[in-house]
VOFI-366367 format. One record per residue: residue in three letters; x, y, z of N, C-alpha, C in turn. Coordinates in steps of 0.1 Angstrom, whole numbers, plus 5000, padded with zeros to 4 digits. Example, Ala and Ser with C-alpha at 12.3 -4.5 7.8 and 13.67 -1.06 7.14 Angstrom:
BEGIN
FIDO,resn,n_c1,n_c2,n_c3,ca_c1,ca_c2,ca_c3,c_c1,c_c2,c_c3
FIDO,ala,5132,4943,5078,5123,4955,5078,5132,4967,5078 .
FIDO,ser,5128,4978,5071,5137,4989,5071,5129,5000,5079 .
END
This chain:
BEGIN
FIDO,resn,n_c1,n_c2,n_c3,ca_c1,ca_c2,ca_c3,c_c1,c_c2,c_c3
FIDO,met,2990,7485,7596,2978,7492,7604,2967,7479,7607 .
FIDO,leu,2964,7479,7592,2950,7472,7585,2957,7462,7593 .
FIDO,asn,2960,7458,7590,2968,7444,7592,2966,7431,7605 .
FIDO,ser,2963,7446,7612,2963,7441,7632,2945,7433,7630 .
FIDO,leu,2939,7444,7617,2920,7438,7626,2919,7422,7610 .
FIDO,ile,2927,7419,7607,2930,7407,7601,2931,7395,7606 .
FIDO,pro,2925,7386,7602,2936,7366,7614,2945,7370,7603 .
FIDO,thr,2957,7365,7612,2969,7360,7606,2967,7350,7594 .
FIDO,leu,2958,7339,7597,2958,7329,7587,2957,7329,7572 .
FIDO,ala,2948,7345,7572,2941,7351,7560,2951,7359,7549 .
FIDO,val,2963,7364,7563,2969,7370,7558,2983,7361,7548 .
FIDO,ala,2989,7352,7551,2993,7342,7549,2987,7334,7536 .
FIDO,leu,2970,7336,7536,2968,7331,7523,2962,7339,7505 .
FIDO,val,2958,7348,7507,2961,7357,7506,2968,7372,7512 .
FIDO,pro,2980,7378,7506,2995,7383,7511,2986,7403,7511 .
FIDO,asp,2993,7407,7520,2991,7422,7518,3000,7428,7508 .
FIDO,val,2995,7434,7489,3005,7435,7490,3000,7450,7483 .
FIDO,arg,2993,7459,7490,2989,7476,7492,3010,7478,7498 .
FIDO,pro,3013,7488,7489,3020,7499,7484,3026,7501,7500 .
FIDO,ala,3039,7498,7507,3043,7508,7522,3035,7527,7518 .
FIDO,tyr,3034,7529,7527,3030,7545,7531,3043,7551,7524 .
FIDO,asp,3043,7552,7527,3055,7563,7510,3059,7558,7506 .
FIDO,ser,3052,7546,7499,3054,7545,7488,3042,7552,7474 .
FIDO,arg,3032,7553,7483,3020,7553,7474,3022,7565,7470 .
FIDO,lys,3017,7567,7458,3014,7577,7448,3002,7591,7455 .
FIDO,phe,2995,7585,7462,2986,7599,7465,2978,7587,7481 .
FIDO,his,2973,7600,7490,2980,7594,7505,2962,7602,7503 .
FIDO,ser,2954,7596,7514,2938,7597,7516,2938,7593,7531 .
FIDO,thr,2933,7597,7541,2930,7601,7552,2917,7592,7551 .
FIDO,ala,2907,7594,7539,2890,7592,7541,2888,7580,7535 .
FIDO,ile,2897,7575,7525,2899,7559,7522,2906,7556,7528 .
FIDO,asp,2914,7554,7541,2922,7552,7552,2911,7547,7559 .
FIDO,asp,2906,7555,7562,2891,7550,7572,2886,7544,7574 .
FIDO,phe,2880,7546,7555,2864,7537,7551,2876,7524,7554 .
FIDO,ile,2887,7523,7543,2894,7508,7549,2891,7501,7563 .
FIDO,ala,2898,7510,7575,2895,7504,7580,2885,7502,7592 .
FIDO,ser,2873,7505,7587,2862,7508,7593,2855,7496,7583 .
FIDO,ser,2854,7491,7566,2848,7479,7567,2852,7472,7568 .
FIDO,ile,2866,7469,7569,2873,7456,7576,2868,7444,7583 .
FIDO,pro,2868,7455,7592,2856,7444,7603,2839,7434,7599 .
FIDO,lys,2832,7447,7591,2822,7438,7583,2827,7427,7576 .
FIDO,phe,2829,7419,7568,2836,7414,7558,2833,7399,7574 .
FIDO,lys,2828,7386,7568,2830,7379,7573,2840,7366,7567 .
FIDO,asp,2839,7368,7553,2856,7362,7552,2866,7368,7552 .
FIDO,pro,2880,7365,7566,2891,7372,7560,2900,7375,7549 .
FIDO,glu,2897,7364,7543,2905,7369,7528,2896,7374,7518 .
FIDO,leu,2887,7378,7518,2876,7389,7511,2878,7403,7519 .
FIDO,ala,2879,7399,7530,2889,7416,7536,2902,7418,7529 .
FIDO,thr,2911,7409,7537,2920,7413,7525,2927,7416,7504 .
FIDO,leu,2921,7412,7504,2910,7418,7493,2912,7425,7488 .
FIDO,phe,2897,7429,7497,2890,7443,7495,2903,7452,7494 .
FIDO,gln,2910,7452,7510,2920,7462,7516,2933,7462,7501 .
FIDO,asn,2936,7459,7498,2946,7459,7486,2944,7462,7472 .
FIDO,thr,2930,7461,7463,2924,7460,7453,2921,7477,7459 .
FIDO,phe,2908,7479,7469,2898,7494,7469,2907,7503,7463 .
FIDO,pro,2921,7505,7474,2925,7518,7469,2939,7519,7458 .
FIDO,asn,2933,7509,7453,2944,7505,7440,2953,7517,7430 .
FIDO,thr,2940,7519,7430,2939,7533,7417,2948,7547,7421 .
FIDO,leu,2941,7549,7435,2952,7561,7440,2962,7556,7447 .
FIDO,asp,2968,7546,7447,2979,7539,7455,2987,7543,7444 .
FIDO,thr,2985,7541,7432,2993,7534,7420,2996,7543,7412 .
FIDO,thr,2984,7549,7409,2982,7558,7396,2979,7575,7395 .
FIDO,ile,2973,7580,7406,2974,7594,7408,2986,7601,7409 .
FIDO,tyr,2995,7611,7404,3012,7617,7414,2998,7633,7413 .
FIDO,ser,3010,7640,7425,3005,7653,7429,3016,7663,7420 .
FIDO,ala,3012,7661,7412,3024,7673,7407,3029,7691,7415 .
FIDO,thr,3017,7696,7421,3024,7703,7430,3007,7712,7439 .
FIDO,ala,3010,7716,7449,2994,7714,7454,2982,7716,7448 .
FIDO,gly,2973,7709,7451,2959,7713,7439,2957,7705,7430 .
FIDO,asp,2968,7699,7424,2966,7696,7408,2974,7679,7413 .
FIDO,ser,2972,7677,7400,2963,7657,7403,2969,7646,7387 .
FIDO,phe,2973,7648,7386,2978,7637,7369,2968,7624,7375 .
FIDO,ile,2965,7619,7371,2963,7608,7363,2964,7598,7353 .
FIDO,ile,2976,7584,7360,2981,7574,7349,2970,7570,7339 .
FIDO,thr,2972,7570,7328,2954,7564,7326,2957,7551,7312 .
FIDO,gly,2979,7551,7310,2981,7542,7306,2997,7539,7309 .
FIDO,asp,2997,7525,7297,3017,7522,7297,3028,7527,7290 .
FIDO,ile,3024,7540,7285,3032,7551,7278,3034,7564,7275 .
FIDO,asp,3047,7565,7278,3048,7577,7276,3035,7589,7265 .
FIDO,ala,3036,7588,7258,3022,7596,7246,3011,7585,7243 .
FIDO,met,3008,7583,7260,2996,7580,7259,2982,7589,7256 .
FIDO,trp,2988,7599,7259,2974,7613,7257,2973,7611,7242 .
FIDO,leu,2988,7605,7237,2984,7612,7217,2971,7595,7216 .
FIDO,arg,2977,7586,7219,2971,7575,7214,2957,7577,7223 .
FIDO,asp,2953,7575,7228,2941,7578,7232,2933,7589,7227 .
FIDO,ser,2943,7602,7223,2934,7612,7219,2927,7605,7202 .
FIDO,cys,2937,7600,7193,2938,7597,7184,2922,7581,7177 .
FIDO,asn,2920,7577,7192,2911,7566,7193,2896,7572,7195 .
END
């Protein structure tokens, strides 16, 4: 979707590594719209691809929706991370 806004050469140098839409943990049309409107403003196409990959990364990879209205944000890499974090 957004790759069509970035020149082909830039995509080859800085690959689009954002998870596929169906593989994302959280979906936000506001974030997707913001990225789509921001990409044309970049003068450097590689920087545009980097922005497209990194800006939504936390939403794409660390937020899990349990039920409607509830979300869980992963803050670490172990199952008992809340124990470790609360002890610190």
